[in-house]
C-alpha positions in Angstrom: 150.4 82.7 72.0 153.6 83.5 70.0 155.8 82.9 73.0 154.0 79.6 73.8 154.6 78.6 70.2 158.3 79.4 70.5 158.7 77.4 73.7 157.1 74.4 72.0 159.2 74.7 68.8 162.4 74.9 71.0 161.3 71.7 72.9 160.6 69.8 69.7 163.9 70.6 68.1 166.1 67.9 69.9 163.5 65.3 69.3 163.2 66.0 65.6 167.0 66.2 65.2 167.4 62.8 66.9 164.6 61.4 64.7 166.4 62.5 61.5 169.9 61.4 62.6 168.7 58.0 63.8 166.6 57.4 60.7 169.4 58.3 58.2 172.0 56.3 60.1 169.9 53.2 60.5 168.9 53.3 56.8 172.6 53.8 55.8 173.7 50.7 57.8 170.8 48.6 56.4 171.5 49.5 52.8 175.3 49.2 53.3 174.6 45.6 54.4 172.3 45.0 51.5 174.8 46.1 48.9 177.9 45.0 50.8 179.2 48.5 50.2 179.5 51.4 52.7 179.8 53.8 49.7 176.4 52.6 48.4 174.8 56.0 48.1 177.7 57.1 45.8 178.0 53.9 43.8 174.3 53.2 43.4 173.8 56.3 41.3 174.3 53.9 38.4 172.6 51.1 40.2 169.1 51.0 41.7 168.8 54.8 41.5 169.0 54.5 37.7 166.9 51.4 37.4 164.7 51.1 34.3 161.6 50.6 36.4 161.9 54.3 37.5 161.1 55.4 34.0 157.4 55.3 32.9 154.9 56.9 30.6 152.6 59.4 32.3 149.0 58.2 31.7 147.7 61.8 31.5 150.5 63.6 29.5 151.7 60.5 27.6 155.2 61.7 28.2 158.1 59.6 29.4 159.0 60.5 33.0 161.9 59.3 35.2 162.0 59.3 39.0 165.6 60.3 39.4 165.2 62.2 42.6 167.6 60.1 44.6 170.3 60.3 42.0 169.9 64.1 41.7 170.2 64.5 45.5 173.4 62.6 45.7 174.8 64.5 42.7 173.8 67.8 44.4 175.6 66.7 47.6 178.7 65.7 45.7 178.8 69.0 43.8 178.5 70.9 47.1 181.5 69.0 48.5 183.5 69.6 45.3 182.7 73.3 45.3 184.0 73.4 48.9 187.1 71.5 47.8 186.3 68.7 50.2 186.9 65.0 49.5 183.7 63.0 48.6 183.2 60.3 51.2 180.2 58.4 52.3 180.0 60.2 55.7 180.1 63.6 54.1 177.5 62.8 51.4 175.2 61.4 54.1 175.5 64.6 56.1 174.5 66.6 53.0 171.5 64.5 52.1 168.2 66.0 53.3 165.3 64.2 55.0 163.5 64.0 51.7 166.1 61.6 50.4 165.7 59.1 53.2 161.9 59.5 53.1 161.9 58.6 49.4 163.4 55.2 50.3 159.9 54.3 51.5 158.2 55.3 48.2 156.8 52.2 46.5 159.3 51.9 43.6 162.4 52.6 45.7 161.2 50.3 48.5 160.7 47.5 46.0 164.2 48.0 44.4 165.7 47.9 47.9 163.8 44.6 48.6 162.0 46.0 51.6 165.2 46.6 53.5 164.1 50.1 54.8 161.6 48.4 57.1 164.2 46.2 58.6 165.5 49.1 60.7 162.6 48.6 63.1 162.8 46.3 66.1 159.0 46.2 66.3 156.4 47.7 64.1 152.7 47.5 65.2 150.8 44.6 63.6 149.6 45.5 60.1 152.1 48.4 59.7 154.5 48.5 56.8 156.0 50.7 54.1 152.9 52.8 53.7 152.4 53.6 57.4 156.0 54.3 58.0 156.1 56.7 55.0 153.0 58.5 56.3 154.7 59.0 59.7 157.8 60.4 58.2 155.8 62.8 55.9 153.9 64.1 59.0 157.1 64.6 61.0 158.7 66.4 58.0 155.7 68.7 57.9 156.1 69.5 61.6 159.8 70.3 61.0 158.8 72.6 58.2 156.2 74.3 60.3 158.7 75.0 63.0 161.2 76.3 60.5 158.6 78.7 59.1 157.3 79.9 62.5 153.8 78.4 61.8 151.3 77.6 64.6 152.0 74.5 66.6 149.7 75.1 69.6 147.0 77.4 68.5 144.3 77.5 65.8 143.2 80.9 64.8 143.0 83.0 68.0 142.5 79.9 70.3 145.0 77.7 72.0 144.9 74.1 70.8 147.5 71.6 72.0 145.9 68.7 70.0 148.4 68.9 67.1 151.4 69.1 69.4 150.3 66.2 71.5 149.6 64.1 68.4 152.9 64.8 66.8 154.8 64.2 70.0 153.1 60.8 70.3 154.0 60.0 66.6 157.7 60.8 67.1 157.9 58.8 70.3 156.2 55.8 68.6 158.5 56.0 65.6 161.7 56.1 67.7 160.3 53.3 69.9 159.7 51.1 66.9 163.4 51.5 66.0 164.8 51.2 69.6 162.9 51.8 72.9 166.2 52.9 74.5 166.4 56.0 72.4 163.7 57.9 74.3 165.1 56.6 77.6 168.5 58.1 76.8 167.0 61.4 75.7 165.1 61.6 79.0 168.3 60.9 80.9 170.1 63.6 78.9 167.3 66.1 79.5 166.7 66.4 75.8 163.0 65.5 75.8 160.9 68.3 77.4 157.9 68.4 75.0 155.4 67.0 77.5 156.6 69.4 80.2 156.3 72.4 77.9 152.8 71.4 76.7 151.7 71.2 80.4 153.3 74.6 81.1 151.5 76.1 78.1 148.2 74.6 79.3 148.7 76.1 82.7 149.2 79.5 81.2 146.1 79.1 79.1 143.9 78.2 82.0 145.4 80.8 84.4 142.8 83.5 85.3 143.7 86.9 83.9 142.9 90.4 85.1 142.6 93.3 82.8 143.4 96.9 83.8 140.6 99.3 82.8 
């Protein structure tokens, strides 16, 4: 079961890496066009990332709270580059920003401040799909990535094999990338970078294979 899990985690890795790189690059291009500024993630620390609408009074605690996550993430990236004595450029900041940063662009407040631009990266979203559905997909894929990083089960539940989760997550990633550009998956197949379905089938064959036990 452990080896089956490792094989599946290895197969998912190129797909998740492609998902993250494509998502961040498309969002960068879209926002650069919106602001007319390729350095938007640096310059917008004092722009939409500091907008007054991100500050509110917590209904329960009655305390003033500010959603400055995006700004803090950019500052963290810039500090890391400074500590490494590297020049701060848009490309380097983008490389340092984690998936949580890009995911946050689909949060209600940030999405509104960006005038819905994050959803323009898709060539074709299913009817009725929008910010909320896209955000849910990204959250689920982030959870899968974290499960892989922490060696958590992908293809078994308790002491039983269960490929349901792996199949569902593969379908979600394929769908997401297809919404952006259907050619992405085609290129991955041509480059032998998408082997998840094959590994799932291999694991299922191992599961169903009769076993003998020496007594």
